[in-house]
C-alpha positions in Angstrom: 141.5 43.6 106.0 143.7 40.8 104.3 144.5 40.9 100.4 145.5 38.0 98.5 146.5 37.7 94.7 145.5 35.0 92.5 146.6 35.2 88.8 146.0 38.9 87.6 142.9 39.1 90.1 143.4 40.6 93.4 140.9 39.5 96.1 140.1 41.1 99.1 138.5 39.3 102.2 137.6 41.1 105.2 137.0 39.5 108.5 134.1 40.4 111.0 132.9 39.4 114.5 129.7 38.0 113.4 128.1 38.6 116.8 128.9 42.5 116.5 126.9 42.5 113.1 123.8 40.6 114.3 121.9 43.7 115.0 122.7 45.1 111.6 121.4 42.1 109.6 118.3 42.1 107.7 117.5 38.5 108.6 117.5 36.8 111.6 120.8 35.2 112.6 120.9 31.7 113.9 123.3 28.8 113.8 122.0 27.5 110.5 122.8 30.9 108.8 126.2 31.0 110.4 126.7 27.6 108.6 125.3 28.8 105.5 127.9 31.8 105.6 130.6 29.3 106.4 129.6 27.3 103.2 129.3 30.5 101.2 132.9 31.4 101.8 133.8 27.7 100.6 132.2 28.6 97.4 129.2 26.1 97.8 126.4 27.1 95.4 123.7 25.9 97.4 124.6 28.1 100.4 124.3 31.2 98.1 120.8 29.8 97.4 120.0 29.4 101.0 120.9 32.6 102.0 118.9 34.2 99.2 115.9 32.4 100.2 116.3 33.6 103.8 116.4 37.3 102.2 113.4 36.3 99.9 111.3 35.1 102.9 112.0 38.3 104.6 111.0 40.4 101.7 114.2 41.6 101.1 114.3 40.8 97.6 117.2 43.0 95.9 119.4 41.1 98.6 117.9 37.8 97.6 118.3 38.6 94.0 122.0 39.2 94.5 122.5 35.7 96.2 120.3 33.9 93.7 122.4 35.5 90.8 125.8 34.1 92.4 124.4 30.7 92.8 122.7 30.6 89.3 125.9 31.5 87.7 127.7 28.7 89.6 125.3 26.5 88.0 122.7 25.7 91.0 119.4 25.1 89.4 117.1 26.1 92.1 118.9 29.3 92.2 118.2 29.6 88.2 114.3 29.4 88.9 114.2 31.7 91.8 116.1 34.2 89.7 113.7 33.8 86.8 110.9 34.3 89.6 112.6 37.5 90.5 112.8 38.8 87.0 109.4 37.7 86.1 107.7 39.3 89.0 110.2 42.2 89.4 111.4 41.4 92.8 114.7 42.8 93.5 115.3 43.5 89.7 113.3 45.3 87.1 110.8 42.9 85.2 113.0 41.3 82.3 110.9 38.4 80.6 114.1 37.5 78.3 116.3 37.3 81.1 113.5 35.1 83.0 113.2 32.9 79.9 117.0 32.4 79.8 117.3 31.4 83.3 114.2 29.0 83.4 115.7 27.4 80.0 119.1 26.8 81.7 117.1 25.2 84.9 114.9 23.4 82.6 117.8 21.9 80.2 119.6 20.9 83.6 116.5 19.0 84.7 114.7 21.2 86.9 111.1 19.9 86.9 109.4 23.2 88.2 111.2 25.3 85.5 110.2 23.0 82.9 106.7 23.2 83.9 106.7 26.9 84.2 107.9 27.0 80.4 104.9 24.9 79.4 102.5 27.3 81.5 104.0 30.3 79.6 
């Protein structure tokens, strides 16, 4: 494990052989997932959303929620919409209508059409 310090925060990165982890993953591991993981490491919000969508499709909602939350906090509007869905339907998190509306509102204000339509429907 390698530890580096930036300002007053310490960050830890662990390096794994992805081939060894494949049998333990809850979602299929393929080259596009590997690419998404590399993009996550670079901090790309859309990559967090893509990984979240993989977990969501595999019905691993708690893991999906985690990835959507990170992407949403980074400003990714699709992730905001998915996070709101998780809150509305209790997928990966307890039902929380207020949190759902907060995330839908953020996505809608950022121009996300589907979020705008959901707000109008609610």
